[in-house]
Structure formats: C-alpha cells, structure tokens
N, C-alpha and C positions, 0 to 999 in steps of 0.2 A: 714595430709597424703599427698596430692599433694606439699606442700611446701616441704617437707622432700624430695620427689621423685625428684623435680626439682634441689634442691641441691646436688645431687649425680651425675647429668650430668652437665658438663662444657664444654665451648670453651675456650682454651688456645692456646697459641703460643709455639712451640718448641724453646728452647734454645740450646739443645745439646742432643747426642744421644750415648750412649755408648754400645758396645757388652758385655753381660753378657756370662756366662757359657751357658744358656739355651735360655735366651730372651734379647731382645735390651732393655735397660733402658733408658727413657727419663727425661730430667729435662725441666719444662715446666713452662711458666709464664701465672699466672691467676690472673688478677686484681693485679698485683704487688707482689703476693706472690707466692714462688717458690713451684711448686709441683712434685712429681716423679710418673712415672707410666710405666708399662711394655707395648711395642707396640706390638700390635695384626695386621696381615693380613689376607686377604683370603689365604686359602691352595695353596702352590705353589708358590706363589707371595710374592716375598722377596724385601726388598729396604732399602736404607739409605737415607731418605730424608734430605733437605737441612735445616740448621736452619731457624727459622722464617715461617717454615710452619705451618698451622693451625691445631689443633686437637680437638678430642672430648675426654674427659676424663670422665670414667663411675667408680663409685666407686662399687666395689664388696661387696656384703653384707652390703652395707651402710658404709664403713669403708674407711678413706681417704688413710689410709697405704696401702690399696689392691685397687689401680687403674688400669684400662687398659686405653690404648690409641689408638685411631684410625685415623691417621694423613693423610693429604690430604693438598694441596696447590692449591686451585681454580685458582689462578693468573697464573700457569703453564698449566692450562688444555687446549688440543687442541679443536679446533671447530669441532663439532660434530654434524649429524644429528640425531633425535629420531631413538633410537635403535643400533645406532653404537658404538662400542667400541674401546679404544685406550690405548696405553701404551707407555710412554713416558719417556725420562731420563729429570733432570734439565735443564732448557734453552731450551728444544724441538730439540736439534741437531739431537737426534736419536730419531725414532717413529715408531710403528706398529699401523696401523689404520685398524680397519675392517670394511668394508663398507656393507651397506645393499644389495647393488646389487651384493653382492657375491665378490668383488674385495678386495685385500689386497695391501696395501700403506705401503710401507718401505722408510723411510727416513735415511738417515746416510752416514757416510765414507764408500764408496764401492771402493776404488782403488784397495784394493787387491783381492777382487772377479772379478771386472772388469779385473785386468790383467790377472789372472787365466783362465777365460772365454775366454778371447781374445785370448790368447795362444792356447788354446783348438780348439778354432774355426779356427785358422790359421792352426793347424796340420788336422783338419777335412778337410779343403780346399784342402790341398796339397794331401791328400789320396784321394780325389774325383777326383782332376785333373790328378792324375797319372793312377786312375782306368779308367779315360775317354779316355786318351790316349792310354791304353793297349787294350781297347776295340775297338777304332778306328782302330789300327794297327791290330788286329785281322781280324775285318770285311775286311779291304782292302788288306789282305794277299791274295797270289796266292801260289797254291801248284801244284806241276807237277803232272798231270795224263796221262793214256794213250791216251787222247783227246787232249792233250797240256795243259800249264799252266791254271788251274781254279781259280776262285775266291774262297776262304776257305768256304764262306757262301752256294756255290753251291755243293762243293765235299764233305763237311761234314755237313750234315744237323743239327746237333747239335749248330752249329755256327750262326743260323739264330735267336736264342732268344738273342742274343749279341746285336743286334741292338736294342731291348727294354732296355736292360743294359745301355747302351750309352746314350738313352733318360732320363733314370733314373739319371745317372750320373750328366748330363747336368744341369736338373732340381736342383739336389742336391748342386751343384756349385752356381746357382743361389740364393737359398734359403740360403746357407751359407754367401754369399756376403751380403744379406740383413739383415740377423742375425748380422754379422759382423760390420755393419753401423749404425744398432740399438744399438749395445753394445759401439761402439765407441762415440755415443753421450751421452752415461751414464756417462762417464768418469768425475769424479769430478777435 
C-alpha cells in the first residue's frame, strides 16, 4: 500500500505551461518521461511560473491521466525569517515581503509612483507657502479705526487665531520639505 501511495506523488520539472479554458496545463519531465498535469494554486494567487521550476505532481484517484501540480522554484525564494511571507516575480526584481515586526517591504520599479507623489508634494508645498503668506499678511495688516491705524489682530479679535494657523503652516512646510527629500532619495 505504501509503495502505491509513494508512486502517486512525484517531483518533476516544468517544461511548459499553457492556458486552457479553465486551468493552466503543464508539461513536466519526470525521470525522462513527459507528464501532463493541471496547475493548482491557493485561492486568489495566480502565476505563470518559468520553465524549469520544480513541481509536485499528485495523482487524483491513483490515475496518471488525472494529475495536479503544485509548482514552486526554491532557487527564486527570497530570504525570510521564520513566520514571514514573501511574494516575488521571477528574478526577484519585484517583491512584497511581510515582516514579523509589521513592516511591509516593497521592491520594484517605482518611477511612476514616485513622480506622481513628488508632483503632489510640490503642489502641497505651494499651497502651504501661499497660506503662510496670506496669514502673515493678515496678521501684519492694519485697519483704520477711530483711534487711528490699528493692527488687525487688535482691531478684530477673530484675527488672533491666525497666528496659530501661521505656526501650523510653517510646520507643514517643514514636514513637506522633509517628505520631498525622502521621496527624492527613493527615485530609481
């Protein structure tokens, strides 16, 4: 019985993979013999593995004509600590690594994303700079009163909170400049 079971599970090498109507069907090399099998993946994860990837072939119901394949390529595996998870394309040029400490590491071409974020930060900086100028003008403005020209903040009590707004605008500009510097160092 054990021998029969062992012969139902094989380690093979992927030679080609084609898309069928419902499944991907692979051609595999098992000890010099060509084998066909349907590729299965966990729900929601789809891939097109490179040729020469390793596969585990399992016979369904003991029939060689009804095999399924689970494909992996340990040669392409990223280095992970126990309990971590990685998702990576062939060659490792793009990957997402979920680390135990809660960080997510994303590697790949980010030129478009960086360009859009950089432009957004430039616009936010312009907006904050303009707001800072407007609040500064408002605080330093004078208005004619019966007692002569008075500072707007003295003549109109609602202008006093504008000094707090000025401080926030100044802080925002500093934060935006720091974000812009961080983003510019990300450029590929």
